[in-house]
Steps between C-alpha positions, in 0.01 A plus 500: 500500500243288318677249280815708505780350709841644571645236735847643519579836343802697611598783272695686765781251464413442137381144557158375391458164670165419346225693325178354368251755371205339326655293224825692531774316689847625581638218718849635538597856410810663641559854378750591769769277359359525150410131487159379386478142622163428346222704344173361372248757382201324346651311209819706523792318661845635575658206684847643545576870466809650658543871444760544770767325299335593173430138410159372394515126557161424352201700381180349372217738415214300351659357188789743532824346625826675578709211634828682541521878537807665646464875541799541727741458213253643253479169315182305430615139492175361369159648421210301364171684456246272339673386184730803503857434610763764575804294601723801556364837610747750639359740757842636585365850454207401717248635252236296317323768300229284353418130487192358334462123468164386375250629753778574749612862506769662712493855361750655736734293715808653657688265730817707508343757728275243662186651349241306304304769320238274350438126482199337340502120485173378360240636741767572760605864517767660718487862383762635737747273678817638655724236651796731540336694781289207614178680408221346294316801361225306328417132466194366324480121478174398339240664723749570775670834546771611740513869419786604726735256667821606670680187612803683638325678785221246517214732410220381275313821424235352275394142435198405297429139411174451313232657719724502805682816592773565755522875453786558741702212642815570697686178569823663607355609832257210515198732477212482254410861415170432330390154394195452282429140405182451304229695683673493837753735648732475798429823689788439738734467206379823345555681829853367522447312827 
């Protein structure tokens, strides 16, 4: 797959053991239990994110730091974004209608229903993220895009990272239904064999 390496990716069980795509690294991502052990996307680091219990142990996105975020109780214990501090943010209703901090914009964030309508952090954009159903409708991180990701049934319908495209990737059944990496294509994958 060129310089793209997915050493251990299991979305059928909701566990991503290791993903390194170009400069994008997701060393430990577990969506089955809702725990994100470690995520490093370019200069974006989310060292400890637990959505199963609703607790965000640590989030560091560039210069953006959210050291203590608890969404299970709807309370944000500590949020530090640049020089902006929100020591107490109550998401008990689960709805963050709009948040703009410097160049960081979260125009529509709804954690009550498990749907992230829009997230833009610097050059990082997640236009449609639904964690309630386990489906990532759209993820754009720098030049990387994961247009449709369903982590519940383990189907990655569209993955585009820079010039690399995985147009249809089914990890639930262990079959690659169409893999286009750079200028090459896996014909066996596209035939479903």
